[in-house]
VOKE-948974 format. One record per atom (N, C-alpha, C): x, y, z; residue in three letters. Coordinates in nm, 4 decimals. Example, Ala and Ser with C-alpha at 12.3 -4.5 7.8 and 13.67 -1.06 7.14 Angstrom:
2
1.3190, -0.5690, 0.7800, ALA
1.2300, -0.4500, 0.7800, ALA
1.3200, -0.3300, 0.7800, ALA
1.2850, -0.2250, 0.7080, SER
1.3670, -0.1060, 0.7140, SER
1.2900, 0.0030, 0.7870, SER
This chain:
136
0.0827, -0.1126, -0.0091, MET
0.0114, 0.0114, -0.0140, MET
0.0738, 0.1348, -0.0012, MET
0.0777, 0.2099, -0.0885, SER
0.1496, 0.3227, -0.0962, SER
0.1000, 0.4508, -0.0002, SER
0.1726, 0.5350, 0.0275, SER
0.1066, 0.6442, 0.1237, SER
0.1999, 0.7701, 0.1052, SER
0.1170, 0.8911, 0.0910, LEU
0.2101, 1.0339, 0.0954, LEU
0.3106, 1.0253, 0.2166, LEU
0.4344, 1.0507, 0.1700, GLU
0.5308, 1.0522, 0.2714, GLU
0.6162, 1.1731, 0.2479, GLU
0.6903, 1.2320, 0.3483, GLN
0.7848, 1.3181, 0.3615, GLN
0.9294, 1.2616, 0.3540, GLN
1.0168, 1.3248, 0.3188, THR
1.1772, 1.2851, 0.3376, THR
1.2493, 1.3879, 0.3315, THR
1.3669, 1.3966, 0.4168, LEU
1.4647, 1.5066, 0.4058, LEU
1.5585, 1.4734, 0.2740, LEU
1.5874, 1.5841, 0.2150, SER
1.7043, 1.5707, 0.1087, SER
1.7940, 1.6673, 0.1360, SER
1.9277, 1.6758, 0.1220, ILE
2.0211, 1.7756, 0.1456, ILE
2.1065, 1.7589, 0.0222, ILE
2.1183, 1.8813, -0.0540, ILE
2.1952, 1.9011, -0.1840, ILE
2.3376, 1.9404, -0.0970, ILE
2.4466, 1.8574, -0.1104, LYS
2.5417, 1.8681, -0.0280, LYS
2.6358, 1.9731, -0.0854, LYS
2.7364, 2.0055, -0.0093, PRO
2.8653, 2.1224, -0.0508, PRO
2.9272, 2.1212, -0.1991, PRO
2.9448, 1.9797, -0.2246, ASP
3.0104, 1.9930, -0.3580, ASP
2.9213, 2.0315, -0.4772, ASP
2.8002, 1.9684, -0.4520, ALA
2.7011, 2.0079, -0.5639, ALA
2.6649, 2.1680, -0.5565, ALA
2.6475, 2.2191, -0.4431, VAL
2.5985, 2.3479, -0.4300, VAL
2.7190, 2.4664, -0.4873, VAL
2.8549, 2.3941, -0.4610, GLU
2.9744, 2.4763, -0.4979, GLU
2.9672, 2.4821, -0.6504, GLU
2.9238, 2.3674, -0.7168, ARG
2.9039, 2.3538, -0.8750, ARG
2.7823, 2.4282, -0.9151, ARG
2.7156, 2.4884, -0.8303, ASN
2.5729, 2.5489, -0.8808, ASN
2.4830, 2.4627, -0.9407, ASN
2.4665, 2.3261, -0.8681, LEU
2.3808, 2.2267, -0.9292, LEU
2.2579, 2.2313, -0.8501, LEU
2.2473, 2.3105, -0.7793, ASP
2.1029, 2.2883, -0.6849, ASP
1.9719, 2.2997, -0.7604, ASP
1.9664, 2.3951, -0.8456, ASN
1.8600, 2.4207, -0.9330, ASN
1.8380, 2.2950, -1.0207, ASN
1.9218, 2.2388, -1.0777, GLU
1.9117, 2.1283, -1.1620, GLU
1.8747, 2.0087, -1.0858, GLU
1.9344, 1.9876, -0.9669, ILE
1.8999, 1.8650, -0.8978, ILE
1.7515, 1.8919, -0.8475, ILE
1.7116, 2.0127, -0.8124, LYS
1.5641, 2.0362, -0.7768, LYS
1.4960, 2.0039, -0.8828, LYS
1.5185, 2.0420, -1.0096, ASP
1.4490, 2.0056, -1.1219, ASP
1.4147, 1.8314, -1.1328, ASP
1.5429, 1.7723, -1.1159, ILE
1.5205, 1.6247, -1.1214, ILE
1.4102, 1.5866, -1.0306, ILE
1.4289, 1.6268, -0.8989, PHE
1.3167, 1.5998, -0.8032, PHE
1.1956, 1.6144, -0.8495, PHE
1.1484, 1.7462, -0.8933, LYS
1.0359, 1.7990, -0.9380, LYS
0.9752, 1.7131, -1.0813, LYS
1.0745, 1.6851, -1.1714, ASN
1.0234, 1.5850, -1.2761, ASN
0.9951, 1.4459, -1.2442, ASN
1.0386, 1.4046, -1.1286, LYS
1.0098, 1.2589, -1.0723, LYS
0.8898, 1.2650, -0.9846, LYS
0.8090, 1.3719, -0.9870, GLY
0.7011, 1.3812, -0.9185, GLY
0.7163, 1.4267, -0.7632, GLY
0.8370, 1.4731, -0.7277, PHE
0.8418, 1.5128, -0.5697, PHE
0.7834, 1.6620, -0.5768, PHE
0.7202, 1.6898, -0.4648, LYS
0.6876, 1.8109, -0.4242, LYS
0.7999, 1.8660, -0.3210, LYS
0.8619, 1.9894, -0.3494, ILE
0.9460, 2.0495, -0.2422, ILE
0.8357, 2.1250, -0.1664, ILE
0.8321, 2.0694, -0.0403, VAL
0.7371, 2.1417, 0.0718, VAL
0.8054, 2.2606, 0.1383, VAL
0.9447, 2.2361, 0.1624, LYS
0.9822, 2.3350, 0.2335, LYS
1.1338, 2.3349, 0.1871, LYS
1.2381, 2.4370, 0.1634, GLU
1.3638, 2.4385, 0.1442, GLU
1.4419, 2.5429, 0.1885, GLU
1.5757, 2.5454, 0.2279, LYS
1.6339, 2.6580, 0.2550, LYS
1.7803, 2.6387, 0.2108, LYS
1.8646, 2.7437, 0.2031, LYS
2.0117, 2.7154, 0.1912, LYS
2.0728, 2.7620, 0.3107, LYS
2.1518, 2.6780, 0.3793, ILE
2.2189, 2.7089, 0.4965, ILE
2.3710, 2.6607, 0.5022, ILE
2.4400, 2.7008, 0.6079, GLN
2.5630, 2.6610, 0.6313, GLN
2.5606, 2.5974, 0.7614, GLN
2.6000, 2.4807, 0.8049, ILE
2.5799, 2.4241, 0.9423, ILE
2.7423, 2.4302, 0.9963, ILE
2.7434, 2.4356, 1.1271, THR
2.8738, 2.4316, 1.1940, THR
2.9100, 2.2740, 1.2026, THR
3.0439, 2.2669, 1.2411, LYS
3.0850, 2.1123, 1.2452, LYS
3.0028, 2.0536, 1.3638, LYS
2.9892, 2.1100, 1.4710, LEU
2.8840, 2.0473, 1.5640, LEU
2.7470, 2.0049, 1.5293, LEU
2.6806, 2.0901, 1.4477, GLU
2.5591, 2.0685, 1.3993, GLU
2.5732, 1.9337, 1.3177, GLU
2.6630, 1.9370, 1.2351, ALA
2.7109, 1.8082, 1.1383, ALA
2.7126, 1.6836, 1.2404, ALA
2.7915, 1.7125, 1.3319, GLU
2.8056, 1.6023, 1.4456, GLU
2.6835, 1.5367, 1.5096, GLU
2.5899, 1.6547, 1.5193, GLN
2.4627, 1.6047, 1.5717, GLN
2.3780, 1.5354, 1.4876, GLN
2.3807, 1.5921, 1.3542, PHE
2.3076, 1.5438, 1.2479, PHE
2.3418, 1.3939, 1.2066, PHE
2.4701, 1.3581, 1.2017, TYR
2.5400, 1.2461, 1.1483, TYR
2.5485, 1.1447, 1.2901, TYR
2.5044, 1.1719, 1.4217, LYS
2.5065, 1.1152, 1.5401, LYS
2.5142, 0.9509, 1.4956, LYS
2.4136, 0.9005, 1.4271, VAL
2.3934, 0.7672, 1.4084, VAL
2.5212, 0.7064, 1.3449, VAL
2.5984, 0.7768, 1.2923, HIS
2.7242, 0.7231, 1.2303, HIS
2.8540, 0.7399, 1.3062, HIS
2.8296, 0.8061, 1.4156, GLU
2.9479, 0.8216, 1.5032, GLU
3.0509, 0.7195, 1.5450, GLU
3.0091, 0.6211, 1.5270, THR
3.1083, 0.4765, 1.5605, THR
3.1858, 0.4458, 1.4381, THR
3.1299, 0.4925, 1.3144, LYS
3.1892, 0.4655, 1.1894, LYS
3.3191, 0.5359, 1.1603, LYS
3.4116, 0.4621, 1.0823, PRO
3.5351, 0.5242, 1.0627, PRO
3.5365, 0.6460, 0.9802, PRO
3.4273, 0.6714, 0.8865, PHE
3.4127, 0.8030, 0.8008, PHE
3.3507, 0.9120, 0.8733, PHE
3.3122, 0.8821, 1.0171, TYR
3.2034, 0.9992, 1.0743, TYR
3.2851, 1.1272, 1.0833, TYR
3.4174, 1.1449, 1.1176, VAL
3.5004, 1.2750, 1.1377, VAL
3.4906, 1.3452, 1.0013, VAL
3.5354, 1.2710, 0.8798, ASP
3.5354, 1.3423, 0.7698, ASP
3.4083, 1.3872, 0.7134, ASP
3.2881, 1.2920, 0.7356, LEU
3.1768, 1.3386, 0.6799, LEU
3.1215, 1.4542, 0.7496, LEU
3.1285, 1.4745, 0.8823, CYS
3.0880, 1.5978, 0.9659, CYS
3.1943, 1.7097, 0.9112, CYS
3.3023, 1.6851, 0.8751, ALA
3.3925, 1.8067, 0.8253, ALA
3.3515, 1.8586, 0.7025, ALA
3.3135, 1.7641, 0.6118, TYR
3.2640, 1.7815, 0.4691, TYR
3.1171, 1.8495, 0.4817, TYR
3.0258, 1.7794, 0.5597, LEU
2.9087, 1.8617, 0.5316, LEU
2.8947, 2.0182, 0.6027, LEU
2.9910, 2.0379, 0.6836, SER
3.0014, 2.1692, 0.7252, SER
3.0963, 2.2637, 0.6606, SER
3.1508, 2.2047, 0.5481, SER
3.2527, 2.2730, 0.4867, SER
3.1876, 2.3808, 0.3875, SER
3.0670, 2.3973, 0.3518, GLY
3.0093, 2.4903, 0.2716, GLY
2.8533, 2.4912, 0.2645, GLY
2.8145, 2.5840, 0.1966, PRO
2.6454, 2.5903, 0.1985, PRO
2.5957, 2.4507, 0.1348, PRO
2.4832, 2.4247, 0.1990, ILE
2.4132, 2.3300, 0.1473, ILE
2.2517, 2.3603, 0.1444, ILE
2.1866, 2.2894, 0.0678, VAL
2.0383, 2.3134, 0.0409, VAL
1.9618, 2.1931, 0.1242, VAL
1.8683, 2.2233, 0.2142, VAL
1.7946, 2.1389, 0.2808, VAL
1.6442, 2.1622, 0.2468, VAL
1.5828, 2.0225, 0.2056, MET
1.4628, 2.0325, 0.1560, MET
1.3654, 1.9132, 0.2078, MET
1.2352, 1.9487, 0.2296, ILE
1.1341, 1.8399, 0.2701, ILE
1.0975, 1.8074, 0.1354, ILE
1.1167, 1.6854, 0.0925, LEU
1.0421, 1.6249, -0.0456, LEU
0.9210, 1.5461, -0.0104, LEU
0.8018, 1.5424, -0.0651, GLU
0.6923, 1.4762, -0.0309, GLU
0.6326, 1.4163, -0.1838, GLU
0.5928, 1.2995, -0.1676, LYS
0.5325, 1.2115, -0.2760, LYS
0.5041, 1.0815, -0.2054, LYS
0.4311, 1.0146, -0.2955, GLU
0.3833, 0.8610, -0.2519, GLU
0.5359, 0.7833, -0.2169, GLU
0.5592, 0.7259, -0.1205, ASN
0.6638, 0.6319, -0.0946, ASN
0.7892, 0.7258, -0.1219, ASN
0.7805, 0.8444, -0.0736, ALA
0.9136, 0.9262, -0.0831, ALA
1.0418, 0.8785, -0.0488, ALA
1.0435, 0.8106, 0.0685, ILE
1.1639, 0.7585, 0.0954, ILE
1.2380, 0.6834, 0.0056, ILE
1.1619, 0.5734, -0.0164, ILE
1.2080, 0.4639, -0.1332, ILE
1.2379, 0.5376, -0.2673, ILE
1.1512, 0.6155, -0.3153, ALA
1.1718, 0.6730, -0.4349, ALA
1.3001, 0.7746, -0.4397, ALA
1.3213, 0.8233, -0.3177, ASN
1.4325, 0.9294, -0.3270, ASN
1.5667, 0.8510, -0.3124, ASN
1.5538, 0.7303, -0.2346, ARG
1.6799, 0.6595, -0.2314, ARG
1.7247, 0.5989, -0.3829, ARG
1.6226, 0.5611, -0.4576, GLU
1.6343, 0.4980, -0.5878, GLU
1.6828, 0.6032, -0.6644, GLU
1.6355, 0.7423, -0.6698, LEU
1.6560, 0.8275, -0.7395, LEU
1.8055, 0.8983, -0.7409, LEU
1.8439, 0.8804, -0.5932, MET
1.9920, 0.9328, -0.5583, MET
2.0892, 0.8256, -0.6094, MET
2.0668, 0.7125, -0.6059, GLY
2.1535, 0.6073, -0.6352, GLY
2.2626, 0.5556, -0.5223, GLY
2.3329, 0.4765, -0.5618, ALA
2.4286, 0.4053, -0.4536, ALA
2.5131, 0.5381, -0.3938, ALA
2.5406, 0.4886, -0.2774, THR
2.6627, 0.6054, -0.2088, THR
2.7861, 0.6210, -0.2931, THR
2.8338, 0.5171, -0.3248, ASN
2.9393, 0.5432, -0.3896, ASN
2.8959, 0.5845, -0.5545, ASN
2.9362, 0.6841, -0.6251, PRO
2.8831, 0.7265, -0.7372, PRO
2.9247, 0.6238, -0.8603, PRO
3.0526, 0.5566, -0.8153, LYS
3.0959, 0.4549, -0.9014, LYS
2.9858, 0.3440, -0.9348, LYS
2.9309, 0.3190, -0.8235, ASP
2.8302, 0.1875, -0.8179, ASP
2.6833, 0.2283, -0.8484, ASP
2.6729, 0.3644, -0.8644, ALA
2.5257, 0.4163, -0.8945, ALA
2.4835, 0.3992, -1.0300, ALA
2.3679, 0.3426, -1.0562, ILE
2.3169, 0.3189, -1.1976, ILE
2.3029, 0.4658, -1.2852, ILE
2.3147, 0.4467, -1.4017, GLU
2.2725, 0.5531, -1.4952, GLU
2.1329, 0.6233, -1.4591, GLU
2.1413, 0.7518, -1.4693, GLY
1.9964, 0.8092, -1.4383, GLY
1.9983, 0.8782, -1.3114, GLY
2.0775, 0.8187, -1.2161, THR
2.0670, 0.8646, -1.0627, THR
2.1332, 0.9816, -1.0573, THR
2.0914, 1.0574, -0.9418, ILE
2.1755, 1.1898, -0.9234, ILE
2.3256, 1.1694, -0.8719, ILE
2.3514, 1.0855, -0.8060, ARG
2.4794, 1.0522, -0.7774, ARG
2.5839, 1.0035, -0.8897, ARG
2.5231, 0.9396, -0.9956, LYS
2.5862, 0.8774, -1.1184, LYS
2.6156, 0.9998, -1.1856, LYS
2.5249, 1.0866, -1.2116, LYS
2.5337, 1.2191, -1.2682, LYS
2.6367, 1.3017, -1.2276, LYS
2.6198, 1.3604, -1.0939, PHE
2.7004, 1.4654, -1.0255, PHE
2.8142, 1.4177, -0.9283, PHE
2.7829, 1.3012, -0.8562, GLY
2.8841, 1.2696, -0.7523, GLY
3.0130, 1.2527, -0.7946, GLY
3.1004, 1.2945, -0.7032, LEU
3.2399, 1.2990, -0.7473, LEU
3.3178, 1.1782, -0.6728, LEU
3.2653, 1.1404, -0.5576, SER
3.3379, 1.0356, -0.4710, SER
3.2380, 0.9846, -0.3619, SER
3.2819, 0.8801, -0.3002, ILE
3.1979, 0.8226, -0.2030, ILE
3.1685, 0.9304, -0.0974, ILE
3.2493, 1.0100, -0.0691, ASP
3.2235, 1.1339, 0.0225, ASP
3.1525, 1.2405, -0.0490, ASP
3.2090, 1.2877, -0.1562, LYS
3.1313, 1.3925, -0.2198, LYS
3.0176, 1.3552, -0.3345, LYS
2.9324, 1.2781, -0.2551, ASN
2.8181, 1.2156, -0.3583, ASN
2.6998, 1.3079, -0.3949, ASN
2.7069, 1.4402, -0.3441, SER
2.6074, 1.5367, -0.4003, SER
2.4957, 1.5529, -0.3147, SER
2.4313, 1.4499, -0.2656, VAL
2.3070, 1.4513, -0.2127, VAL
2.2839, 1.3621, -0.0699, VAL
2.1996, 1.3771, 0.0069, HIS
2.1659, 1.2862, 0.1141, HIS
2.0261, 1.2723, 0.1026, HIS
1.9460, 1.1652, 0.1621, GLY
1.8345, 1.1371, 0.1830, GLY
1.7979, 1.0544, 0.2881, GLY
1.6945, 1.0754, 0.3527, SER
1.6530, 0.9882, 0.4725, SER
1.6307, 0.8425, 0.4387, SER
1.6830, 0.7509, 0.5333, ASP
1.6816, 0.6020, 0.4772, ASP
1.5630, 0.5213, 0.5544, ASP
1.4732, 0.6094, 0.6314, SER
1.3618, 0.5411, 0.7031, SER
1.2651, 0.6441, 0.7264, SER
1.1414, 0.6009, 0.7504, ILE
1.0456, 0.6911, 0.7930, ILE
1.0787, 0.7526, 0.9263, ILE
1.1290, 0.6877, 1.0250, ASP
1.1702, 0.7276, 1.1452, ASP
1.2741, 0.8167, 1.1306, ASP
1.4095, 0.7993, 1.0493, ASN
1.4898, 0.9030, 1.0536, ASN
1.4568, 1.0155, 0.9549, ASN
1.3546, 0.9832, 0.8662, ALA
1.3057, 1.1277, 0.8029, ALA
1.2488, 1.2111, 0.9092, ALA
1.1503, 1.1683, 1.0056, LYS
1.1139, 1.2673, 1.0968, LYS
1.2206, 1.3354, 1.1844, LYS
1.2981, 1.2530, 1.2167, ILE
1.4189, 1.3251, 1.3062, ILE
1.5022, 1.4234, 1.2201, ILE
1.5368, 1.3888, 1.0987, GLU
1.6094, 1.4686, 1.0038, GLU
1.5288, 1.5773, 0.9574, GLU
1.4020, 1.5808, 0.9262, ILE
1.3410, 1.7025, 0.8862, ILE
1.3163, 1.7906, 1.0308, ILE
1.2762, 1.7345, 1.1299, ASN
1.2758, 1.8132, 1.2640, ASN
1.4082, 1.8804, 1.2957, ASN
1.5412, 1.8152, 1.2660, PHE
1.6701, 1.8927, 1.2736, PHE
1.6887, 2.0132, 1.1959, PHE
1.6338, 2.0218, 1.0888, PHE
1.6480, 2.1328, 1.0014, PHE
1.5326, 2.2303, 0.9859, PHE
1.4087, 2.1763, 1.0196, PHE
1.2960, 2.2478, 1.0165, PHE
1.2138, 2.2472, 1.1297, PHE
1.2715, 2.2914, 1.2400, LYS
1.1970, 2.3055, 1.3791, LYS
1.1029, 2.4072, 1.3558, LYS
0.9626, 2.3952, 1.3743, ASP
0.8557, 2.5011, 1.3628, ASP
0.8296, 2.5365, 1.4919, ASP
């Protein structure tokens, strides 16, 4: 059964730096996503550490936090039927080399770290991540 879902999407510093944010937003819109809210921000390393807390035991955690806080990002709430799975499919594999043609990471990702976009991986995490950036 499909249901209308919201997911968090981040256009990461490597993509914003290359002025790809509007092109990436157009890809989402063309795939039926509605951008409910969006803002361009720069977060601190501490905020990145809080955001990626789920990964704090992993070897890439420090670099990931340094990277996410290294430049402006665009955070968005995307909405559509089964948004979380649909967004994960559209983003492609974490490593752009492994991503299939037509995915955002295949098209724009530079490396496993600089892979241009982030998307929530579950309904629970989507709620947490949306609340992190869009506390009303």
